[in-house]
Each structure stands twice: as C-alpha cells, then as structure tokens.
N, C-alpha and C positions, 0 to 999 in steps of 0.2 A: 503345176498350177496350185495356188493356195485357195482355201475355201471361200474367201471373199471374192476372188476373181471368178470362181466357178458360180457363185451366187449371182454375180452381176451378169455373167454370160447367160445363165438360165432365165434371169429376169428380162433381159433384152430380147431373148428368143420368144418369150411370152408376150412381148410388146407391152410391158407393164412398167409404170413409173415407180419410184421408191414410195411415193405417197400411196399409190394404189396397192402396192404390196403390203405396206404397213396396215392399211385399212382392212384388207382381206385376210391377213395372217394374224393380226392382233399384236404383232411385234412392233415396238416403238420405232418411229422413223429415224431417230438418232441412233438407235442400235443397228438398224439396217445400214445406215450410212457408215458407221464405224466398221461394220463387218466388211463392206465393200471396199473401204479404204485401208483395210488390213490393220485396224487399231484393236480389233477384238474378233474372236471367232464365234461367239454366241454359245448357247447351250443346246443340248440335244432337243429339249422341248421347243426352243425357237426354230431349230432346223426342221423339226417335224411340221410345225405350223407353217413355215415358209414353203416347204415342198408341197403341202396340201394346197396352199394358195396358188402356187405355180402350176399345179396339176402334174407334178413329176414325183417319182419315188425318192426316198431317202438315198437309195443306192445311186440314183442319177446325180444327186448332190455330191456324194462322196467319191464318185468315179473320177479317176485321174488326179486325185488330190495328192500332191507331193509333200514329202517331209524334207525340210531343209537339212542337209547333212553337216553344214559347217558348225562346229562345236566351240569355236574360239572367236570371241569378238573383243577387239580393243577399241575403246573410245577415248580419244584425246580430249583434253580440257576445252579445246576450241570447237568441238563437235556440239552443235546445238541439241538440247534435250527438249522433249515435250513437257510443257508446264501447264498444270491445271490449277486454276485459282478457285479456292473455296469461298473466300471473301477478301476484303481489302487487307486482311491481317493473316491469311494463311494460304499456302499453296503447296502443291505436290510437283516435284520434278522427277520424271521417269529417267533413271540412270542407265538404261540400256535401250537398244533399238530392237525392232522386230519382236516385241514382247509376246506376241501371240504364238511364236514358234519356240517359246521357252517354258520351263516348268516353274520358274519363279520370277517375280517382278520386283527389282530393287527400286526404291523411291527415296528421295530426299524430301522430307516434310519440313517446311519452314513456317513457324508461327510467331508472329510479332506479339509483344506484350498486350494482354487483353484479347488475344485472338482465339478463335475456336474453329474447328473443322465442322463440316456437315456430318450428321449421323450417317454411318455406313452400316450395311448389313450385307455381307457377301453371301454367295451361294453356299449351301452345305458342303462340307469337305474342304473349305478354304481355311488356311491358317495364316497367321500374321506374326512376324517377329519384329520387335522394336528395339532399337539401340539409340540412346540419347547421346548425341555428339556434344551438344552444349546447351546450357539452360536447364530449366525445370518445367515439367509438364504434368498434367493429370490426364490419365486415360480413363474414360468412363465406359464400362462394359456392363450392359444391362443395368442393374441397380448398384453396382460396386464402383468405387473410385480407387485408382492405383496411382499414387504420386511417384514420379520418377525424376531423378536428377542425372547429371552428367555421368556417363558410363553405366547407368542402370539399363537393364533389359527386361522385356516382357514378351512372352510367347503365349498366344491365345487363339481360340477358335473364332475366326473372323466372321463366321455366320451369325454370331451374336451381335446385336446392335451396339455400336461403339462410336465414340468421338474423342477428339483430343482438345485440350484447353491449355493455354499458357496464362496463368494468373500472376506470373512474375513480372518484374520490371525490365527484364532483358529478353532479347529474342531467343527462341529455341530452335535447334536444328536436330532432326531425328532421322535416322535411317530406318526405313520400314521395308521388310521383305515379305511379299505376299505370294502364296502358292495355293492351289494352281492358278494360273493366269486366266484360263478359260472362264469367261463370265456368262 
C-alpha cells in the first residue's frame, strides 16, 4: 500500500471528508487530494498534522507502506504525460510516471516567447538541474539572473525562490530534473 492509499483509508475510517481533514490539519485541500491520488507524498510536517487531525499515530500512517521494487520504466512517445500549465505561455510536462516513488522528477518545460513561469520555492534539500534543449531563457534565482541558451546547463538549490522567463522571439524547451520528489 502507498502512503496516499493509507491516508485515504485512515480518513475514511475516521468518517472525515477531505475538506474536514484540511480544516482540522491545516494542510491544503489540494495537497491532501494530490496525496490521496498518488501525485505527491507530502512532507513529514504534513504527515504529523494529518495524523493529529485523524487521531492516529504517525506509526499508524506508515504501517504497511510498501516500497515499489520495479526500478525500470519505459515510456513510449504515445504514453500521455501529466501537463501543468503555468500560464498561456508556459507549461511543465512530467516525463515519467509514479513520480512519488522516484528520487528525481524529469520535466519538460515549454515557454513561448514572452512567457514566464510562476515563482517556485521548493522545500529545503531540493535541487534542480536545467538543460536548455532549444531557445534562450533567463532563470531568476533570488536576486540573480542567469541567461542560458541551447545546450547550457544550470544546477541550483531549488529551495531558493526562482522562475524562468523567455524574452526571445522563439519558443524555449528545457529539461528540468528535480530531486527529491517528496514535496
């Protein structure tokens, strides 16, 4: 059983809706939904808040949690990927499945001319690697700006506030690899 499945099982045993659990735990409703739908695992802090709201121990939440053993995953081009739209000019496409069971998350970032992503600030310990496939972008990290063009790379602490901008006249495609996945 995966942590999201266990969370849902415990929530249903407590006869609590996602909204009630969100209100009582202080964990965002969207986060709880993503956890139950196996899109994210949550943090230790969110797990503690959830177990307190459910009236169970942290051990109860982690009991019987399985670790998936399959280490090889092939995705064919016709396999649909999850796409998250930042704006009408930028989107992320997750390039692998079951990201919560992995130690890194590869993403294809697409930014149209004049496009910009939302500002991100991941949890401490998260790192991000960027490889520009095509186009030119700027990565803004804290107060610094890093211009990158085709085949340039950047590796940085993703816990720092950052966002991507395409000021060029051509679309940009960028591979981003984020680790760890646990959000």
